[in-house]
DSSP file (Angstrom, degrees, kcal/mol; ACC not computed):
  #  RESIDUE AA STRUCTURE BP1 BP2  ACC     N-H-->O    O-->H-N    N-H-->O    O-->H-N    TCO  KAPPA ALPHA  PHI   PSI    X-CA   Y-CA   Z-CA
    1    1 A M              0   0    0      0, 0.0     2,-0.5     0, 0.0    99,-0.2   0.000 360.0 360.0 360.0 134.5    2.6    1.7   18.7
    2    2 A L        +     0   0    0     97,-0.1     2,-0.3    98,-0.1    50,-0.1  -0.734 360.0 171.0 -86.6 128.4    1.7    2.7   15.1
    3    3 A T     >  -     0   0    0     -2,-0.5     4,-1.7    48,-0.1     5,-0.2  -0.926  44.9-117.2-128.7 160.0    3.2    5.9   13.9
    4    4 A F  H  > S+     0   0    0     -2,-0.3     4,-2.3     1,-0.2     5,-0.2   0.910 114.9  54.4 -59.8 -40.0    3.2    7.3   10.4
    5    5 A E  H  > S+     0   0    0      1,-0.2     4,-2.0     2,-0.2    -1,-0.2   0.913 108.7  45.1 -63.4 -45.4    7.0    7.0   10.3
    6    6 A N  H  > S+     0   0    0      1,-0.2     4,-1.9     2,-0.2    -1,-0.2   0.805 112.2  52.9 -74.1 -24.2    7.1    3.3   11.1
    7    7 A I  H  X S+     0   0    0     -4,-1.7     4,-2.2     2,-0.2    -1,-0.2   0.896 109.5  47.9 -71.2 -41.3    4.4    2.5    8.7
    8    8 A L  H  < S+     0   0    0     -4,-2.3     4,-0.4     2,-0.2    -2,-0.2   0.874 112.3  50.0 -68.1 -34.3    6.2    4.3    5.9
    9    9 A E  H >< S+     0   0    0     -4,-2.0     3,-0.8    -5,-0.2     4,-0.4   0.914 109.5  51.6 -65.6 -41.8    9.4    2.4    6.9
   10   10 A L  H 3< S+     0   0    0     -4,-1.9     3,-0.3     1,-0.2     4,-0.2   0.893 118.3  36.6 -61.2 -41.6    7.4   -0.9    6.8
   11   11 A F  T 3X S+     0   0    0     -4,-2.2     4,-2.7     1,-0.2    -1,-0.2   0.342  86.1 107.8 -95.9   7.3    6.1   -0.2    3.3
   12   12 A Q  H <> S+     0   0    0     -3,-0.8     4,-2.2    -4,-0.4     5,-0.2   0.893  77.3  49.9 -53.2 -47.7    9.2    1.5    2.0
   13   13 A E  H  > S+     0   0    0     -4,-0.4     4,-1.4    -3,-0.3    -1,-0.2   0.923 112.8  47.1 -62.8 -42.9   10.2   -1.4   -0.3
   14   14 A Y  H >> S+     0   0    0     -4,-0.2     4,-1.8     1,-0.2     3,-0.5   0.944 110.7  51.8 -60.4 -47.6    6.7   -1.6   -1.8
   15   15 A L  H 3< S+     0   0    0     -4,-2.7     6,-0.2     1,-0.3    -1,-0.2   0.846 108.9  51.3 -60.7 -34.2    6.6    2.2   -2.4
   16   16 A L  H 3< S+     0   0    0     -4,-2.2    -1,-0.3    -5,-0.2    -2,-0.2   0.807 112.2  47.0 -71.4 -29.1   10.0    2.1   -4.1
   17   17 A R  H << S+     0   0    0     -4,-1.4    -2,-0.2    -3,-0.5    -1,-0.2   0.736 100.1  71.0 -86.0 -23.0    8.7   -0.7   -6.5
   18   18 A D    ><  -     0   0    0     -4,-1.8     3,-1.2     1,-0.1    -1,-0.1  -0.829  60.9-170.2-100.0 106.5    5.4    0.8   -7.4
   19   19 A P  T 3  S+     0   0    0      0, 0.0    -1,-0.1     0, 0.0    -4,-0.1   0.592  81.9  57.7 -71.4 -10.6    6.0    3.8   -9.6
   20   20 A E  T 3  S+     0   0    0     14,-0.1    15,-3.1    16,-0.0     2,-0.4   0.486  93.8  75.9 -99.8  -3.4    2.4    4.9   -9.4
   21   21 A E  E <   +A   34   0A   0     -3,-1.2     2,-0.3    -6,-0.2    13,-0.2  -0.878  50.3 167.5-112.6 142.1    2.1    5.4   -5.7
   22   22 A E  E     -A   33   0A   0     11,-2.0    11,-3.4    -2,-0.4     2,-0.5  -0.988  19.3-153.7-150.5 141.0    3.5    8.1   -3.5
   23   23 A V  E     -A   32   0A   0     -2,-0.3     9,-0.2     9,-0.2    -2,-0.0  -0.976  18.2-179.9-121.4 126.4    2.9    9.2    0.1
   24   24 A L  E     -A   31   0A   0      7,-2.8     7,-3.2    -2,-0.5     2,-0.1  -0.947  26.8-117.6-126.6 142.8    3.4   12.8    1.1
   25   25 A P  E     +A   30   0A   0      0, 0.0     2,-0.3     0, 0.0     5,-0.3  -0.475  37.3 171.1 -72.9 150.6    3.1   14.6    4.5
   26   26 A C  E >   -A   29   0A   0      3,-2.5     3,-1.2    -2,-0.1     0, 0.0  -0.901  49.4 -89.0-146.8 176.1    0.6   17.4    4.7
   27   27 A K  T 3  S+     0   0    0     -2,-0.3     3,-0.1     1,-0.2    -1,-0.0   0.794 124.4  43.4 -60.2 -28.4   -0.9   19.6    7.5
   28   28 A R  T 3  S-     0   0    0      1,-0.1     2,-0.3     0, 0.0    -1,-0.2   0.392 129.3 -74.8-101.7   2.9   -3.7   17.1    8.2
   29   29 A G  E <  S-A   26   0A   0     -3,-1.2    -3,-2.5    18,-0.0     2,-0.3  -0.953  81.1 -30.5 146.6-123.5   -1.7   13.8    8.1
   30   30 A Y  E     -AB  25  48A   0     18,-2.2    18,-3.3    -2,-0.3     2,-0.5  -0.979  47.0-145.8-133.0 148.4   -0.4   12.1    5.0
   31   31 A V  E     -AB  24  47A   0     -7,-3.2    -7,-2.8    -2,-0.3     2,-0.6  -0.955   6.1-151.0-115.3 129.7   -1.8   12.0    1.5
   32   32 A R  E     -AB  23  46A   0     14,-2.5    14,-2.3    -2,-0.5     2,-0.4  -0.908  19.3-164.5 -97.8 118.3   -1.4    8.9   -0.7
   33   33 A L  E     -AB  22  45A   0    -11,-3.4   -11,-2.0    -2,-0.6     2,-0.5  -0.811   9.8-155.6-104.2 142.5   -1.3    9.9   -4.3
   34   34 A T  E     -AB  21  44A   0     10,-2.4     9,-3.6    -2,-0.4    10,-1.1  -0.978  13.1-160.9-116.9 125.9   -1.8    7.6   -7.3
   35   35 A W  E     - B   0  42A   0    -15,-3.1     2,-0.8    -2,-0.5     7,-0.2  -0.709  17.9-132.0-102.5 155.3   -0.2    8.7  -10.6
   36   36 A N    >   -     0   0    0      5,-0.7     3,-2.5    -2,-0.3     5,-0.2  -0.845  58.1 -79.8-110.2  94.9   -1.1    7.5  -14.0
   37   37 A K  T 3  S-     0   0    0     -2,-0.8    -1,-0.1     1,-0.3    -2,-0.0  -0.252 106.5 -14.3  51.3-119.8    2.2    6.7  -15.7
   38   38 A D  T 3  S+     0   0    0     -3,-0.1    -1,-0.3    -2,-0.0    -3,-0.0   0.237  97.8 130.0-101.3  13.3    3.8    9.9  -16.9
   39   39 A S    <   -     0   0    0     -3,-2.5    -3,-0.1     1,-0.1     0, 0.0  -0.313  59.4-137.0 -64.5 151.1    0.7   12.1  -16.6
   40   40 A R  S    S+     0   0    0     -5,-0.1     2,-0.4     2,-0.1    -1,-0.1   0.490  85.9  74.9 -86.4  -2.3    1.2   15.4  -14.8
   41   41 A Y  S    S-     0   0    0     -5,-0.2    -5,-0.7     2,-0.0     2,-0.2  -0.899  81.8-126.4-112.3 139.5   -2.1   14.8  -13.0
   42   42 A C  E     -B   35   0A   0     -2,-0.4    -7,-0.3    -7,-0.2     3,-0.1  -0.510   8.4-138.6 -80.9 152.1   -2.7   12.4  -10.2
   43   43 A V  E    S-     0   0A   0     -9,-3.6     2,-0.3     1,-0.3    -8,-0.2   0.908  79.6 -20.4 -74.2 -43.7   -5.5    9.8  -10.5
   44   44 A D  E     -B   34   0A   0    -10,-1.1   -10,-2.4     2,-0.0     2,-0.4  -0.988  51.1-149.2-158.5 165.8   -6.5   10.3   -6.9
   45   45 A G  E     -B   33   0A   0     -2,-0.3     2,-0.5   -12,-0.2   -12,-0.2  -0.982  12.8-165.6-141.1 127.4   -5.3   11.5   -3.5
   46   46 A I  E     -B   32   0A   0    -14,-2.3   -14,-2.5    -2,-0.4     2,-0.4  -0.969  15.0-138.4-121.1 124.8   -6.5   10.0   -0.2
   47   47 A L  E     -B   31   0A   0     -2,-0.5     2,-0.6   -16,-0.2   -16,-0.2  -0.649  12.5-163.8 -81.1 131.9   -5.9   11.8    3.1
   48   48 A C  E     +B   30   0A   0    -18,-3.3   -18,-2.2    -2,-0.4    -2,-0.0  -0.961  10.5 178.3-116.4 109.0   -4.9    9.6    6.0
   49   49 A Q        +     0   0    0     -2,-0.6    -1,-0.1   -20,-0.2   -18,-0.1   0.639  68.3  41.1 -87.5 -15.2   -5.3   11.4    9.3
   50   50 A T  S  > S-     0   0    0    -20,-0.1     4,-2.0     1,-0.1     3,-0.2  -0.939  82.2-119.3-131.6 155.5   -4.2    8.5   11.4
   51   51 A P  H  > S+     0   0    0      0, 0.0     4,-2.6     0, 0.0     5,-0.2   0.852 115.0  57.6 -58.3 -34.3   -1.4    5.9   11.1
   52   52 A E  H  > S+     0   0    0      2,-0.2     4,-2.6     1,-0.2     5,-0.2   0.901 104.7  50.7 -64.8 -40.2   -4.1    3.1   11.1
   53   53 A E  H  > S+     0   0    0     -3,-0.2     4,-2.3     1,-0.2    -1,-0.2   0.926 112.0  47.6 -61.8 -45.0   -5.8    4.7    8.0
   54   54 A L  H  X S+     0   0    0     -4,-2.0     4,-2.7     2,-0.2     5,-0.3   0.917 111.2  50.4 -65.9 -41.3   -2.4    4.8    6.2
   55   55 A F  H  X S+     0   0    0     -4,-2.6     4,-2.5     1,-0.2     5,-0.2   0.955 111.9  47.1 -60.6 -49.8   -1.6    1.2    7.1
   56   56 A D  H  X S+     0   0    0     -4,-2.6     4,-2.0     1,-0.2    -1,-0.2   0.898 114.6  47.0 -61.6 -41.1   -4.9   -0.1    5.8
   57   57 A L  H  X S+     0   0    0     -4,-2.3     4,-2.6    -5,-0.2    -1,-0.2   0.934 113.6  46.3 -66.4 -46.4   -4.7    1.9    2.6
   58   58 A L  H  X S+     0   0    0     -4,-2.7     4,-2.8     1,-0.2    -2,-0.2   0.856 110.6  53.4 -65.8 -34.6   -1.1    0.9    1.9
   59   59 A L  H  X S+     0   0    0     -4,-2.5     4,-2.4    -5,-0.3    -1,-0.2   0.919 110.9  46.9 -65.2 -42.5   -1.9   -2.7    2.6
   60   60 A T  H  X S+     0   0    0     -4,-2.0     4,-2.5     2,-0.2    -2,-0.2   0.918 113.0  49.2 -61.7 -45.5   -4.8   -2.6    0.1
   61   61 A D  H  X S+     0   0    0     -4,-2.6     4,-2.7     1,-0.2    -2,-0.2   0.929 110.9  50.3 -61.0 -43.8   -2.6   -0.9   -2.4
   62   62 A Y  H  X S+     0   0    0     -4,-2.8     4,-2.6     2,-0.2     5,-0.2   0.915 109.5  50.7 -62.0 -43.6    0.2   -3.5   -1.9
   63   63 A Q  H  X S+     0   0    0     -4,-2.4     4,-2.4     1,-0.2    -1,-0.2   0.942 112.9  46.1 -58.8 -47.4   -2.4   -6.4   -2.4
   64   64 A D  H  X S+     0   0    0     -4,-2.5     4,-2.6     1,-0.2    -2,-0.2   0.904 111.7  51.9 -63.9 -41.0   -3.6   -4.8   -5.6
   65   65 A F  H  X S+     0   0    0     -4,-2.7     4,-2.2     1,-0.2    -1,-0.2   0.924 111.9  46.0 -61.3 -45.9    0.0   -4.2   -6.8
   66   66 A E  H  X S+     0   0    0     -4,-2.6     4,-2.3     2,-0.2    -2,-0.2   0.877 112.2  50.4 -68.1 -38.2    0.9   -7.9   -6.2
   67   67 A L  H  X S+     0   0    0     -4,-2.4     4,-2.3    -5,-0.2     6,-0.3   0.931 112.8  46.7 -64.6 -43.3   -2.2   -9.2   -7.8
   68   68 A L  H  X S+     0   0    0     -4,-2.6     4,-1.9     1,-0.2     5,-0.5   0.883 110.9  52.6 -65.0 -37.7   -1.6   -7.1  -10.9
   69   69 A R  H  < S+     0   0    0     -4,-2.2    -1,-0.2    -5,-0.2    -2,-0.2   0.903 111.4  46.6 -61.2 -43.7    2.1   -8.2  -10.9
   70   70 A R  H  < S+     0   0    0     -4,-2.3    -2,-0.2     1,-0.2    -1,-0.2   0.889 122.4  34.0 -68.8 -39.4    1.0  -11.8  -10.8
   71   71 A T  H >< S-     0   0    0     -4,-2.3     3,-2.3    -5,-0.2     4,-0.3   0.611  92.4-141.6 -91.8 -12.7   -1.6  -11.5  -13.6
   72   72 A K  T 3<  -     0   0    0     -4,-1.9    -3,-0.2     1,-0.3    -4,-0.1   0.695  60.4 -78.3  56.9  19.0    0.2   -8.9  -15.6
   73   73 A G  T 3  S+     0   0    0     -5,-0.5    -1,-0.3    -6,-0.3    -5,-0.1   0.672 118.7 101.9  68.8  14.9   -3.2   -7.4  -16.1
   74   74 A R  S <  S+     0   0    0     -3,-2.3     2,-0.3    -6,-0.2    -2,-0.1   0.448  78.3  27.0-112.0  -5.3   -3.9  -10.1  -18.8
   75   75 A R  S    S-     0   0    0     -4,-0.3    -2,-0.2     3,-0.0     2,-0.1  -0.953  87.7 -82.6-151.5 168.8   -6.0  -12.6  -17.0
   76   76 A E        -     0   0    0     -2,-0.3     2,-0.3     1,-0.1    -2,-0.1  -0.410  51.3-101.5 -73.4 151.1   -8.5  -12.9  -14.2
   77   77 A V        -     0   0    0     -2,-0.1     2,-0.2     4,-0.1    -1,-0.1  -0.564  41.0-150.9 -72.5 133.7   -7.3  -13.3  -10.7
   78   78 A T     >  -     0   0    0     -2,-0.3     4,-2.2     1,-0.1     5,-0.1  -0.543  27.8-108.2-100.0 169.7   -7.4  -16.9   -9.5
   79   79 A E  H  > S+     0   0    0      1,-0.2     4,-2.4     2,-0.2     5,-0.2   0.869 122.4  55.6 -63.5 -36.0   -7.9  -18.4   -6.0
   80   80 A A  H  > S+     0   0    0      2,-0.2     4,-2.3     1,-0.2    -1,-0.2   0.886 106.2  51.2 -64.2 -37.9   -4.2  -19.4   -6.1
   81   81 A D  H  > S+     0   0    0      2,-0.2     4,-2.4     1,-0.2     5,-0.2   0.942 110.7  48.3 -60.8 -48.5   -3.2  -15.8   -6.9
   82   82 A E  H  X S+     0   0    0     -4,-2.2     4,-2.2     1,-0.2    -2,-0.2   0.897 111.9  48.4 -61.0 -42.3   -5.3  -14.5   -3.9
   83   83 A K  H  X S+     0   0    0     -4,-2.4     4,-1.9     2,-0.2    -1,-0.2   0.902 110.9  51.1 -67.2 -41.7   -3.8  -17.1   -1.5
   84   84 A A  H  X S+     0   0    0     -4,-2.3     4,-1.6     1,-0.2    -2,-0.2   0.910 112.6  45.9 -63.4 -40.5   -0.3  -16.3   -2.7
   85   85 A V  H  X S+     0   0    0     -4,-2.4     4,-1.9     2,-0.2    -2,-0.2   0.856 108.5  55.6 -71.0 -34.9   -0.9  -12.5   -2.1
   86   86 A E  H  X S+     0   0    0     -4,-2.2     4,-1.3    -5,-0.2    -1,-0.2   0.906 107.1  51.1 -60.4 -39.1   -2.5  -13.2    1.3
   87   87 A K  H  < S+     0   0    0     -4,-1.9    -2,-0.2     1,-0.2    -1,-0.2   0.884 109.0  50.6 -64.7 -38.8    0.7  -15.0    2.2
   88   88 A L  H  < S+     0   0    0     -4,-1.6     4,-0.3     1,-0.2    -1,-0.2   0.820 111.9  48.4 -66.6 -30.7    2.8  -12.0    1.1
   89   89 A C  H >X S+     0   0    0     -4,-1.9     4,-1.8     1,-0.2     3,-0.9   0.689  89.1  84.7 -82.6 -20.6    0.6   -9.7    3.2
   90   90 A Q  H 3X S+     0   0    0     -4,-1.3     4,-2.8     1,-0.3     5,-0.2   0.872  83.8  55.8 -55.3 -43.2    0.7  -11.8    6.3
   91   91 A P  H 3> S+     0   0    0      0, 0.0     4,-2.3     0, 0.0    -1,-0.3   0.866 107.4  51.7 -59.2 -32.9    4.1  -10.3    7.6
   92   92 A Y  H <> S+     0   0    0     -3,-0.9     4,-2.1    -4,-0.3    -2,-0.2   0.914 111.2  46.7 -68.1 -41.5    2.5   -6.8    7.4
   93   93 A L  H  X S+     0   0    0     -4,-1.8     4,-2.2     2,-0.2    -1,-0.2   0.883 112.1  50.2 -66.7 -39.4   -0.5   -8.0    9.4
   94   94 A D  H  X S+     0   0    0     -4,-2.8     4,-2.2     2,-0.2    -2,-0.2   0.898 108.9  52.5 -64.5 -41.1    1.7   -9.7   12.0
   95   95 A W  H  X S+     0   0    0     -4,-2.3     4,-2.3    -5,-0.2    -2,-0.2   0.939 109.5  49.0 -58.9 -45.6    3.8   -6.5   12.3
   96   96 A R  H  X S+     0   0    0     -4,-2.1     4,-1.8     1,-0.2    -2,-0.2   0.907 108.7  53.1 -62.7 -41.2    0.7   -4.5   13.0
   97   97 A K  H  X S+     0   0    0     -4,-2.2     4,-0.5     1,-0.2    -1,-0.2   0.930 112.8  44.2 -58.4 -44.5   -0.5   -7.0   15.6
   98   98 A G  H >< S+     0   0    0     -4,-2.2     3,-0.6     1,-0.2    -1,-0.2   0.841 110.8  54.1 -69.9 -33.0    2.8   -6.7   17.4
   99   99 A A  H 3< S+     0   0    0     -4,-2.3    -1,-0.2     1,-0.2    -2,-0.2   0.768 105.7  54.1 -72.8 -25.6    2.9   -2.9   17.1
  100  100 A L  H 3<        0   0    0     -4,-1.8    -1,-0.2     1,-0.2    -2,-0.2   0.583 360.0 360.0 -83.7  -9.9   -0.5   -2.6   18.7
  101  101 A K    <<        0   0    0     -3,-0.6    -1,-0.2    -4,-0.5    -2,-0.1   0.505 360.0 360.0 -74.1 360.0    0.5   -4.6   21.8
């Protein structure tokens, strides 16, 4: 079963490594905030009303984070980069498959 708590636990390591992402509880679910370095204003905030929404959003954020880490933002993403990141994401997808059983 997917819960907000086990999804946050699953993505905890990623969230600790990415200084621009933060997930906060709110009355309607959880909000994922993206910060721009040291700005006092967030770039965006996305409400996730279900654990599935939070999982999908954090997985996409993780993919983007890993692609940026690989390219250092200095070159185009290659097919090899995409395959390597897909491999990194597979354990998360496997976990979700098991949690939904």
